[in-house]
C-alpha positions in Angstrom: 0.2 0.3 0.1 1.7 3.3 -1.1 0.9 6.7 1.4 0.9 9.5 -0.5 3.0 12.7 0.7 1.7 14.6 3.4 1.7 18.5 3.2 2.7 19.0 6.8 4.4 17.1 9.8 1.7 14.8 11.8 1.8 16.2 15.7 1.2 12.6 16.5 4.6 11.4 15.1 6.3 14.7 16.6 5.2 13.9 20.0 6.0 10.4 20.2 10.0 10.9 19.1 12.1 11.4 22.1 15.8 12.8 21.9 16.6 11.1 25.0 16.0 7.8 26.7 12.6 7.5 28.9 14.5 6.5 32.0 12.0 4.7 34.1 13.2 4.9 37.8 10.9 2.5 40.1 11.2 4.2 43.4 9.8 7.6 41.3 7.0 5.4 39.9 6.3 4.2 43.7 6.2 7.6 45.0 3.9 9.3 42.1 1.3 6.7 42.4 1.4 7.4 46.3 1.4 11.0 45.9 -1.5 12.2 44.0 -5.0 10.6 42.8 -5.6 10.1 39.2 -8.5 10.2 36.6 -8.2 6.7 35.4 -6.6 3.7 37.3 -5.9 0.6 35.2 -5.5 -2.8 36.8 -3.8 -5.3 34.6 -1.0 -4.6 32.4 -1.5 -6.9 29.4 -1.8 -5.6 25.9 -5.6 -4.1 26.5 -4.5 -2.9 29.8 -1.5 -0.7 28.4 -3.6 0.4 25.5 -6.1 1.9 27.6 -3.4 3.8 29.8 -2.1 5.0 26.8 -5.3 6.2 25.3 -6.1 7.7 28.4 -3.2 9.5 28.7 -3.1 10.7 25.3 -6.5 12.5 25.6 -5.2 14.3 28.6 -6.4 12.1 31.4 -4.3 11.5 34.7 -3.4 7.9 34.4 -2.1 5.0 36.9 -1.4 1.8 35.5 -0.4 -1.5 38.1 0.3 -4.6 37.2 0.7 -7.6 39.8 3.5 -9.5 38.1 5.3 -7.8 35.0 3.8 -6.4 31.7 2.6 -9.0 29.7 3.7 -11.9 31.9 -0.2 -13.5 31.5 -1.9 -14.0 28.1 0.2 -11.0 26.3 3.2 -13.0 26.2 1.9 -16.1 25.5 -0.4 -15.5 22.1 0.3 -16.9 19.0 2.0 -13.8 18.5 -0.2 -13.3 15.1 -1.5 -9.6 14.5 -4.2 -10.8 11.9 -7.6 -10.5 10.7 -8.7 -13.8 11.5 -9.6 -16.4 8.3 -11.4 -18.6 11.4 -14.0 -15.7 11.8 -14.8 -15.6 8.2 -15.7 -19.5 8.3 -17.8 -18.4 11.8 -19.5 -15.6 9.6 -18.0 -13.0 12.3 -17.1 -10.6 9.2 -17.4 -7.5 11.2 -14.2 -8.8 13.6 -12.3 -9.6 10.6 -12.8 -6.1 9.2 -12.1 -4.5 12.4 -8.9 -7.0 13.0 -7.6 -6.0 9.4 -8.1 -2.1 10.0 -6.2 -2.9 13.3 -3.5 -4.9 11.7 -2.8 -2.1 9.3 -2.5 0.5 11.9 -0.3 -1.8 14.2 2.0 -2.2 11.2 2.2 1.6 10.7 2.4 2.7 14.5 4.5 -0.1 15.6 6.5 -0.7 12.5 9.8 -2.1 14.4 7.5 -4.5 16.3 4.8 -5.8 13.7 5.9 -7.6 10.3 4.4 -8.9 7.5 4.6 -12.8 7.4 3.7 -14.9 4.6 1.5 -18.1 5.2 1.1 -21.1 3.2 -1.4 -23.7 3.0 -0.6 -27.0 1.3 -2.9 -28.5 -0.8 -2.3 -32.3 -0.3 -4.2 -35.5 -1.8 -4.5 -36.9 1.5 -4.6 -36.1 5.3 -4.0 -32.5 4.6 -6.0 -29.2 6.0 -7.4 -29.4 2.1 -7.8 -31.6 -0.8 -7.8 -30.0 -4.2 -11.7 -29.6 -4.0 -12.0 -27.8 -0.7 -9.1 -25.9 -1.9 -11.3 -24.2 -4.5 -13.8 -23.3 -2.0 -11.0 -22.2 0.7 -9.7 -19.7 -2.2 -13.2 -17.7 -1.9 -12.9 -17.2 1.3 -9.2 -15.8 0.8 -10.8 -13.4 -1.9 -13.4 -12.2 0.8 -10.4 -11.8 3.8 -8.4 -9.4 0.9 -11.5 -7.5 0.1 -12.5 -7.4 3.7 -9.3 -5.3 4.3 -6.4 -8.1 3.7 -5.2 -5.3 0.7 -4.0 -3.0 3.2 -1.2 -5.3 3.4 0.0 -4.6 0.1 0.0 -7.9 -1.6 -3.1 -10.5 -2.2 -3.3 -14.1 -1.9 -1.7 -16.3 -4.6 -1.6 -19.7 -5.8 1.4 -21.6 -5.8 2.8 -24.6 -7.7 4.2 -27.9 -5.9 8.0 -26.3 -6.9 7.0 -23.0 -5.4 5.5 -24.5 -2.3 8.8 -26.8 -1.9 11.0 -23.6 -2.1 9.2 -22.3 1.2 8.9 -25.7 3.2 11.3 -28.4 1.1 10.4 -31.2 3.9 6.9 -31.0 3.1 5.8 -34.6 1.9 5.9 -34.1 -1.7 4.3 -37.2 -2.9 0.6 -35.8 -1.5 1.7 -32.4 -2.7 -0.9 -30.5 -5.1 0.0 -27.1 -4.8 -0.7 -24.5 -2.4 -2.4 -21.2 -1.3 -0.5 -18.0 0.1 -2.0 -14.9 1.7 -0.4 -12.5 4.0 -0.6 -11.5 7.8 1.4 -10.0 10.5 3.3 -11.4 13.5 5.2 -9.7 16.7 6.8 -10.4 19.5 4.3 -9.7 21.9 5.9 -9.0 25.2 7.6 -6.7 23.7 4.9 -5.0 21.8 3.1 -4.5 25.4 6.0 -3.2 26.9 6.4 -0.6 24.2 2.7 0.2 24.6 3.3 0.8 28.5 6.4 2.8 27.7 4.9 4.8 25.4 1.7 5.4 28.0 4.5 6.7 30.6 6.0 9.0 28.1 2.7 10.7 27.5 2.5 11.2 31.6 1.1 8.0 33.0 2.2 6.2 36.1 2.9 2.6 35.0 4.4 -0.1 37.6 4.7 -3.7 37.4 5.1 -5.8 41.0 2.4 -3.7 41.9 -0.8 -5.9 43.0 -4.2 -4.6 43.6 -5.6 -6.1 46.8 -8.6 -4.0 47.4 -10.7 -1.6 46.5 -11.8 1.9 48.0 -15.3 2.7 48.1 -17.2 6.3 48.6 -20.7 6.8 48.7 -21.7 3.3 46.9 -18.8 3.9 43.8 -15.3 2.5 43.4 -13.0 5.4 43.9 -9.6 3.9 43.6 -7.9 0.6 44.8 -5.2 -0.1 47.3 -2.1 -1.9 46.0 0.9 -3.8 47.6 4.0 -2.7 46.0 7.3 -3.5 47.3 6.0 -4.4 51.2 4.0 -1.4 51.0 0.5 -0.6 50.8 -0.4 2.6 48.7 -4.0 3.7 48.6 -4.4 5.2 44.9 -7.5 7.8 44.7 -9.2 7.4 41.1 -12.4 9.0 39.6 -12.9 5.3 37.4 -11.0 1.9 38.0 -10.6 -0.1 34.9 -10.4 -3.8 35.4 -8.1 -5.2 32.4 -6.8 -8.5 34.0 -7.6 -10.9 31.6 -8.3 -14.5 32.9 -8.3 -12.6 36.2 -10.9 -10.5 35.9 -13.5 -12.5 37.8 -11.1 -12.3 40.4 -11.3 -8.4 40.5 -15.0 -7.6 40.0 -15.8 -9.8 42.9 -14.0 -7.2 45.0 -16.5 -5.1 43.3 -19.5 -6.9 43.6 -19.4 -10.1 45.8 -22.5 -11.2 43.9 -20.8 -11.1 40.9 -21.1 -14.1 38.5 -18.1 -15.5 36.3 -18.0 -14.3 32.8 -14.7 -15.4 31.7 -14.2 -19.1 30.3 -10.2 -19.5 29.9 -9.2 -21.6 26.8 -5.6 -22.8 26.8 -3.3 -22.6 24.5 0.5 -24.3 23.5 3.1 -23.7 21.2 6.5 -26.0 21.4 9.8 -24.4 19.5 12.0 -27.0 17.6 15.5 -25.8 15.6 15.0 -24.6 12.0 17.7 -26.9 11.0 15.2 -29.8 11.5 12.2 -27.9 10.0 13.3 -25.5 7.7 10.4 -23.2 6.5 9.8 -19.5 5.5 7.1 -17.6 6.6 4.6 -19.5 8.4 2.9 -23.3 6.8 -0.7 -24.6 8.5 -0.8 -28.0 8.3 -3.1 -31.0 9.3 -3.3 -32.5 12.7 -4.7 -36.3 12.6 -7.9 -36.7 13.7 -8.4 -32.9 14.9 -10.6 -30.2 13.9 -7.9 -27.6 14.6 -4.9 -26.8 12.3 -1.8 -26.1 13.5 0.8 -23.5 12.3 4.7 -23.7 12.1 6.2 -20.1 11.9 9.7 -19.2 11.7 11.6 -16.9 14.3 15.2 -16.6 13.2 17.1 -19.9 14.0 14.1 -21.9 15.3 10.2 -23.0 14.4 7.1 -22.4 16.9 4.7 -25.1 16.3 1.0 -24.0 17.6 -1.5 -24.0 18.9 -4.0 -25.7 21.0 -7.4 -24.4 22.0 -9.0 -26.2 25.1 -11.1 -25.7 28.2 -9.0 -25.2 30.9 -9.7 -25.6 34.9 -6.6 -25.6 36.6 -4.7 -23.3 38.1 -4.6 -19.4 36.3 -1.1 -18.6 37.8 0.9 -21.8 36.9 -0.3 -22.9 33.3 2.6 -25.2 31.4 2.6 -27.2 28.0 2.1 -30.9 28.9 3.9 -33.6 27.2 0.4 -34.6 25.8 0.1 -31.4 24.1 3.7 -31.7 22.8 3.0 -34.6 21.4 0.1 -33.5 19.4 1.9 -30.7 18.2 4.9 -32.9 16.8 2.4 -35.5 15.4 1.1 -32.6 13.4 4.2 -31.5 11.9 5.8 -34.8 11.3 2.3 -35.8 9.3 3.2 -33.0 7.3 6.7 -33.0 7.1 9.4 -35.5 6.3 11.0 -34.2 9.7 10.8 -37.2 12.2 10.6 -34.8 15.2 10.7 -36.0 18.5 10.7 -34.5 21.8 14.4 -34.3 22.1 14.1 -31.2 19.3 12.2 -29.3 21.3 14.1 -26.4 22.7 11.1 -24.3 24.4 7.4 -24.3 25.2 4.9 -21.8 26.3 1.1 -22.1 27.2 -1.2 -19.5 28.1 -4.8 -18.9 28.7 -7.2 -16.8 26.2 -9.8 -14.9 28.3 -12.9 -15.6 26.7 -16.3 -14.3 26.9 -18.6 -17.1 28.3 -19.8 -19.3 31.2 -17.8 -21.7 32.2 -19.8 -24.7 31.9 -19.4 -25.4 28.3 -22.6 -24.0 27.3 -21.4 -22.0 24.2 -19.7 -25.1 22.4 -15.9 -25.9 22.2 -13.5 -22.7 22.7 -12.3 -23.1 19.2 -15.6 -22.1 17.9 -16.3 -19.3 20.6 -16.2 -15.5 19.2 -13.2 -13.3 19.8 -15.3 -10.4 20.5 -14.8 -8.4 23.3 -17.0 -7.2 26.3 -17.0 -3.9 28.0 -19.2 -3.6 31.1 -19.8 -0.9 34.1 -21.3 -2.2 37.1 -23.3 -0.4 39.5 -20.5 0.7 41.5 -19.0 2.6 38.5 -16.2 -0.1 37.8 -15.4 -0.4 34.4 -14.1 -3.9 33.1 -13.2 -5.3 29.5 -12.9 -9.2 29.0 -12.2 -11.2 25.7 -11.1 -9.8 22.3 -7.6 -10.4 20.7 -4.5 -9.1 20.7 -5.0 -7.6 17.0 -7.6 -5.2 18.4 -6.4 -4.1 21.5 -6.0 -0.7 20.2 -9.3 -0.6 19.5 -10.3 -2.0 22.4 -8.6 0.5 24.6 -10.2 3.2 22.7 -13.6 1.5 23.7 -12.6 0.9 27.4 -11.9 4.9 27.6 -15.1 6.0 25.9 -16.7 4.4 28.7 -14.7 5.7 31.7 -15.3 9.3 29.9 -19.2 8.7 30.8 -18.5 7.6 34.4 -16.2 10.8 34.6 -18.7 13.1 32.9 -16.5 14.2 30.6 -15.4 14.0 26.7 -12.2 14.1 25.0 -11.5 12.4 21.3 -9.3 9.3 21.0 -6.0 9.9 19.7 -4.4 6.5 19.6 -5.0 5.4 15.8 -2.3 7.3 14.1 0.1 7.6 16.9 3.3 6.0 16.7 4.4 4.0 20.0 8.0 4.6 21.1 10.5 3.7 18.2 8.2 3.6 15.8 8.3 7.2 14.1 11.1 7.4 11.1 11.8 3.4 11.5 12.0 1.9 7.9 12.2 -1.9 8.2 13.4 -2.5 5.2 16.4 -0.2 5.7 17.2 -1.2 9.3 17.3 -5.2 7.6 19.6 -3.7 5.1 22.5 -3.0 7.7 22.5 -6.7 9.0 24.3 -7.1 12.3 23.8 -5.4 15.5 21.8 -2.7 14.0 19.5 -4.7 12.5 19.5 -6.8 15.7 18.4 -4.2 17.7 16.5 -2.0 15.1 13.7 -4.9 15.1 13.4 -4.8 18.9 13.8 -0.9 19.5 12.8 0.9 16.3 14.9 4.1 16.3 15.4 3.7 20.1 18.2 1.5 19.2 20.4 4.4 19.0 19.8 4.4 23.1 21.1 1.0 23.1 23.7 1.1 21.6 25.0 4.6 23.2 25.6 2.4 26.2 28.5 0.6 24.5 30.9 3.8 24.6 29.7 3.9 28.8 31.2 0.5 29.2 32.8 -1.6 26.2 31.8 -4.8 27.3 28.1 -3.9 27.0 28.4 -4.6 23.2 29.1 -8.4 23.8 26.4 -11.2 24.2 25.0 -12.0 27.9 26.4 -15.4 27.3 28.5 -16.9 24.2 25.8 -17.9 21.6 23.1 -15.6 22.3 22.2 -12.5 19.9 21.3 -10.5 22.9 23.7 -8.1 24.5 24.7 -7.0 27.8 23.6 -3.8 26.9 19.9 -4.5 26.7 20.0 -5.9 30.3 21.4 -2.4 31.4 18.6 -0.8 29.5 15.8 -3.2 30.4 16.8 -2.3 34.1 17.2 1.8 33.5 14.2 1.9 31.0 11.9 -0.7 31.3 11.3 -1.6 34.6 13.0 -4.7 34.6 13.3 -5.9 38.4 14.5 -9.7 37.9 16.1 -12.2 35.8 13.0 -13.6 34.7 12.1 -10.3 33.5 14.8 -10.3 31.5 15.2 -13.7 30.2 11.4 -14.8 29.4 9.8 -11.0 28.6 12.7 -8.1 28.1 14.0 -10.9 25.4 12.9 -14.0 24.6 15.3 -16.4 25.5 13.4 -18.6 27.8 11.4 -19.4 25.0 13.5 -19.6 22.0 16.6 -21.1 23.6 15.8 -22.5 27.2 18.8 -23.8 28.3 21.1 -21.2 26.5 19.0 -19.0 29.0 19.6 -20.9 32.3 23.4 -20.2 31.4 22.8 -16.3 31.1 21.0 -16.7 34.3 24.4 -15.6 36.6 25.5 -12.8 33.9 21.9 -11.1 33.9 21.8 -11.4 37.7 25.4 -9.7 37.9 24.0 -6.7 35.5 20.8 -6.0 37.3 22.8 -6.3 40.7 25.1 -3.5 39.3 22.0 -1.4 38.0 19.8 -1.8 40.6 21.7 -2.3 43.8 20.5 -5.5 44.7 22.2 -7.5 47.4 23.7 -11.0 47.2 21.0 -13.3 48.4 18.7 -11.7 46.4 20.4 -12.0 43.2 21.0 -15.9 44.4 17.5 -16.0 45.0 16.5 -14.5 41.4 19.1 -17.1 39.6 17.7 -20.2 41.7 14.3 -19.3 41.1 14.5 -19.1 37.3 16.6 -22.4 37.0 13.8 -23.9 39.1 10.9 -22.8 37.0 12.5 -23.9 34.0 13.1 -27.5 35.1 9.6 -27.2 36.5 8.9 -26.3 32.6 10.7 -29.0 31.1 9.9 -31.7 33.8 5.8 -31.0 33.3 6.6 -31.1 29.2 8.4 -34.2 29.2 6.4 -36.1 32.1 4.4 -38.8 30.6 1.0 -39.5 32.1 0.3 -43.1 32.9 
């Protein structure tokens, strides 16, 4: 899609560019939280909560955002990482959601150009055991035309038919004996954790107080209305007064709603999704290839991320603990079976170098009356209870900006105020002036930092002059640099080894064993930046290693 030159520079772009790094000192954020009442208090630091905070701050409201654990530590770091319209929603007849999602996808590609990248999707057409046989493929091509016309065209490419040789150039290990061709279309992907963090930092840039490790333990009531919350942060109870409280806690939202209304009936039905990671050398593909899973209605996707391939996802009801969601041996084998059915790869559990599991907060009762989670709507729901608390549930990463806009519209009704949304064309920090192709062409450190920090990569690189050793990898074999750990502590509110390895970088997902080797060095760098005592650093490293061991044990443990 070609954009015409604009006659004058946009104020949104000018206001989203910094000349100096945005330093986020934890102590200062805590003092700001305690010192002043705010118009809007957002509880929950996932992608929806962060975009709500950003939307409110850019409308001129005073805002505080609190997150119990870490930004994106729940669903928003464990998604499929796709920014997409959703072909499946057309199959379900939900064309309005597809149109909205494709519009928001394009806004993300413009407003977060360094984090949201175009990605080709290939559907192999197989004569046997495929997602499509040749007859069904003809009908599916009509669906792709609908997708393109509904807004897919904005990405600059329309779908295509592929010959067998063209499919095999993208996925050389596909079982060619059953291959009749393929279909290709385009969507986008993102590092969901960094995207969420960048939205939170952009909210801070526009004046919001943002704080992780800050748990909402109770609500403040005055005259029958919710007028703030009690927040536990660093062993200290802080009362945060607010004109309106927004509950954006995802799968935990029922827990917060009960604080406001003890008679609240659950409205969230958690659905579990899992992914496993294998080396790209074992499953060489470009982009994403969609493959069948024997005996299952759900398709699996195999997506290349650098030197690895992420295979996912399942979509099943979940009734276990919300705070520990892990990929099981059965789920791993389900995904391996899908990959091995389509590819001549002979993947085994020994090839799995990482895994993740998360919960989607689907809107619906837990009794399952709406049918399988696979068939449930991904629409969102925004409600205001009798005590004036606004709750947002459901939705998906792609529509998070729009959800934030609608939530703030609802919050303004509670406040009795009006203000126009400004986020539709607002670049996130690092996006204004970013050119993805030019950055990729530089290669090396510039390209690595560029696709993670955008134009703010210069602030990370500036640390090299401060200490030359910061230009070195955290650990041998890692692409992540020591400077990124320092930047995470100074500018991204990283508090722990896990914050850095699981979300500021993605070593835990893409290189799990290497991340264990990196943990002591990350601890050392955080100690230097944050003044942590020796016993605290040792505890963080120990807990990180223990968490990885637990993850691997559950993954490899076969049920009798």
